[in-house]
C-alpha positions, 0 to 999 in steps of 0.5 A: 382900103390900100394899095402898095406897089413895089419897083419891080412889079408886086402889088400888095392891096388890102382887101376883105375875102369872106369876111376876113381882111387880107392882103393879096400879092399880085405881080403885073408882068408885061401887061398881066397881072399874076396872083401870088397870094394871100396874107392874113399878116404883113410878116407873111409878106416876105414868103412872097417876095415883098420887100417892104422898105421898097413899097409905095402907096398907090397914088391912084386911090387918092381921088376916091 
């Protein structure tokens, strides 16, 4: 699975929920993480304020 971050603290994660592949969108503010929602397609990310051009793959998963 992958994780991508935006400069303003948004985190997009590819997950499996109830046997369905989804994208989970959360926002990190002052050390806390808040769930924004789930998306079935990449095009739905815009509803949650995600700009695809700003996303950077999270390197912390490289060791897995």
